C-alpha positions as CSV (number, residue, x, y, z in Angstrom):
1,M,-26.2,-23.5,60.1
2,Q,-26.2,-22.5,56.5
3,K,-26.9,-18.7,55.2
4,A,-31.0,-19.4,53.7
5,S,-32.0,-17.5,50.8
6,W,-35.6,-17.6,48.7
7,R,-35.2,-18.6,45.1
8,T,-37.6,-15.8,43.5
9,C,-38.9,-15.9,39.9
10,S,-39.9,-12.6,40.1
11,H,-38.4,-11.7,36.6
12,T,-40.4,-14.2,35.6
13,E,-43.5,-12.7,36.6
14,E,-41.9,-9.0,35.4
15,L,-42.1,-10.4,32.0
16,A,-45.0,-12.6,32.1
17,I,-47.0,-9.6,33.5
18,Q,-46.0,-7.2,31.1
19,H,-47.0,-9.9,28.0
20,P,-49.8,-11.2,29.0
21,A,-50.3,-12.7,25.5
22,D,-47.6,-14.5,25.7
23,E,-48.6,-18.4,26.6
24,K,-45.5,-19.4,26.8
25,L,-44.1,-16.5,29.0
26,Q,-47.2,-17.5,31.1
27,E,-46.5,-21.7,31.4
28,K,-42.3,-20.6,32.8
29,A,-44.2,-17.9,35.6
30,W,-46.6,-19.8,36.4
31,G,-44.0,-23.8,36.4
32,A,-41.7,-21.0,38.5
33,V,-44.5,-20.3,41.2
34,V,-45.9,-23.3,41.5
35,P,-43.0,-25.1,43.6
36,L,-42.5,-21.6,45.6
37,V,-46.1,-21.6,46.3
38,G,-46.2,-25.3,47.2
39,K,-42.8,-25.0,49.9
40,L,-44.7,-21.4,51.7
41,K,-47.4,-24.2,51.8
42,K,-45.4,-26.5,53.6
43,F,-44.4,-24.1,55.7
44,Y,-47.7,-22.3,56.6
45,E,-48.6,-26.0,57.3
46,F,-45.2,-26.5,60.3
47,S,-46.4,-23.5,61.7
48,Q,-49.5,-24.2,62.3
49,R,-48.1,-27.6,63.6
50,L,-45.9,-25.4,65.8
51,G,-49.2,-24.1,66.9
52,K,-49.8,-26.9,68.7
53,L,-46.3,-27.7,70.8
54,N,-48.4,-26.6,74.4
55,V,-47.1,-29.7,76.0
56,L,-43.9,-28.7,75.9
57,L,-43.9,-25.9,77.9
58,I,-45.4,-28.4,80.7
59,H,-42.3,-30.6,80.8
60,L,-39.2,-27.8,79.3
61,E,-37.4,-27.1,83.1
62,R,-37.6,-31.2,83.5
63,E,-37.0,-32.9,79.6
64,Q,-33.3,-31.3,78.3
65,A,-34.0,-32.6,74.8
66,L,-37.2,-31.4,74.9
67,A,-35.4,-27.8,75.8
68,K,-32.5,-28.5,72.9
69,Q,-35.8,-29.0,70.5
70,F,-37.4,-25.8,71.6
71,A,-34.2,-24.3,70.9
72,E,-33.8,-25.4,67.6
73,I,-38.1,-24.3,66.9
74,L,-36.7,-21.1,68.0
75,H,-33.5,-20.7,65.8
76,F,-35.9,-21.9,62.9
77,T,-38.8,-19.2,63.9
78,L,-35.8,-16.3,64.2
79,R,-34.4,-17.7,61.1
80,F,-37.3,-17.7,59.1
81,D,-38.5,-14.5,59.9
82,E,-35.6,-12.9,59.3
83,L,-35.7,-14.1,55.6
84,K,-39.3,-13.4,55.5
85,M,-38.8,-9.0,56.4
86,T,-35.9,-8.9,54.3
87,N,-37.0,-10.8,50.9
88,P,-40.2,-9.2,50.2
89,A,-40.3,-11.8,46.7
90,I,-41.7,-14.5,49.0
91,Q,-45.6,-12.2,49.8
92,N,-44.1,-11.1,45.7
93,D,-44.7,-15.2,44.1
94,F,-47.7,-15.8,46.5
95,S,-49.6,-12.8,45.4
96,Y,-48.9,-13.8,41.8
97,Y,-50.0,-17.0,42.1
98,R,-53.2,-15.6,43.7
99,R,-53.7,-12.9,40.7
100,T,-53.3,-15.9,38.3
101,L,-55.1,-18.8,39.3
102,S,-57.8,-16.1,39.7
103,R,-57.6,-15.1,36.3
104,M,-57.3,-19.0,35.0
105,R,-60.1,-19.9,37.2
106,I,-62.1,-16.6,35.6
107,N,-60.9,-18.1,31.9
108,N,-61.8,-21.8,32.5
109,V,-58.1,-22.3,31.9
110,P,-57.4,-25.6,34.1
111,A,-54.5,-24.7,36.4
112,E,-52.0,-27.4,37.2
113,G,-51.2,-27.0,40.4
114,E,-54.6,-25.6,41.8
115,N,-54.9,-28.7,44.0
116,E,-51.9,-26.9,45.6
117,V,-53.3,-24.2,47.3
118,N,-56.9,-24.1,47.6
119,N,-58.7,-20.7,47.8
120,E,-59.3,-21.0,51.5
121,L,-56.1,-22.2,52.3
122,A,-54.5,-19.3,50.1
123,N,-56.6,-16.6,52.2
124,R,-55.6,-18.0,55.5
125,M,-51.5,-18.3,54.0
126,S,-51.9,-14.5,52.9
127,L,-53.0,-13.9,56.2
128,F,-50.3,-15.8,57.7
129,Y,-47.8,-14.3,55.2
130,A,-49.2,-10.6,56.1
131,E,-47.3,-11.0,59.4
132,A,-44.0,-9.3,59.7
133,T,-42.6,-12.0,61.9
134,P,-45.0,-15.1,61.0
135,M,-43.7,-17.8,62.6
136,L,-42.9,-16.0,66.0
137,K,-46.5,-14.7,66.2
138,T,-47.4,-18.2,66.2
139,L,-45.2,-19.1,68.9
140,S,-46.7,-16.2,70.9
141,D,-50.1,-17.3,69.8
142,A,-49.6,-20.8,71.1
143,T,-48.1,-19.6,73.9
144,T,-50.9,-16.8,74.8
145,K,-53.4,-19.9,74.0
146,F,-51.3,-22.5,76.5
147,V,-51.4,-20.0,79.8
148,S,-55.3,-19.1,79.1
149,E,-56.5,-22.9,78.4
150,N,-54.0,-23.5,81.4
151,K,-55.2,-21.5,84.2
152,N,-54.7,-24.5,86.9
153,L,-50.8,-24.3,86.6
154,P,-49.2,-21.5,88.0
155,I,-48.1,-19.0,85.0
156,E,-44.6,-18.8,86.6
157,N,-44.3,-22.7,85.3
158,T,-44.4,-21.1,81.7
159,T,-42.9,-17.5,82.0
160,D,-40.0,-19.1,84.2
161,C,-39.3,-21.7,81.2
162,L,-39.2,-19.1,78.4
163,S,-37.1,-16.9,80.6
164,T,-34.6,-19.4,81.5
165,M,-34.8,-20.2,77.7
166,A,-33.8,-16.3,76.8
167,S,-31.0,-16.0,79.2
168,V,-29.5,-19.7,78.1
169,C,-30.0,-17.6,74.2
170,R,-28.4,-14.4,75.5
171,V,-25.2,-16.2,77.3
172,M,-25.1,-18.0,74.2
173,L,-24.4,-14.7,71.9
174,E,-22.6,-12.9,75.2
175,T,-19.7,-15.7,75.5
176,P,-17.0,-15.5,72.8
177,E,-16.7,-19.1,72.8
178,Y,-20.3,-20.2,71.7
179,R,-20.2,-16.9,69.8
180,S,-17.3,-18.2,67.8
181,R,-19.3,-21.6,67.4
182,F,-22.0,-20.3,65.7
183,T,-19.9,-18.3,63.4
184,N,-17.8,-21.5,62.3
185,E,-20.7,-23.3,62.0
186,E,-22.5,-20.6,59.5
187,T,-19.3,-19.5,57.1
188,G,-17.3,-23.4,57.5
189,N,-19.6,-24.7,54.8
190,G,-17.6,-22.9,51.7
191,G,-20.2,-20.0,51.2
192,R,-23.1,-23.0,50.5
193,H,-26.2,-21.3,50.5
194,N,-29.5,-23.5,52.0
195,T,-32.5,-22.3,50.0
196,L,-35.9,-22.6,51.9
């Protein structure tokens, strides 16, 4: 997998904040932040779908394809949360979007991109991105909810399944052959970056 990064518009935002009367700078910053907020919205919506993966936990031990999908979800979760934790620009960009949108509403200025994220959704997204590891928290909450809603299933089904997945991940990281495969996959792309 390629290294992921977040293309921020913080420099443009800073200039727009420093020069609030410069309409061109305001438009440039707004035009740069709206697509980024669109991406944040997609990741948030994905996290909401992740919260409904309870069915995976029931059949994970018996269904190899589901186990592979769950491993890929865990991998994505950890990569996303790592990027979010190491890049404050993600939250800064979203905060800039919210402040600017609020100012536009106060001034009765129609906002292109306003339909992208309404106020209620923006509030939920803010709470989501305020977490240190938002995707992992989503998976954890979904697992807790699954266990509490399925008291008729032995809790061992879930804990054994998750324990097995954790053990597989540990073995893969501890085995030099597997570890070199991950390293080769991540570095074999000529240094290109995936962007979120």
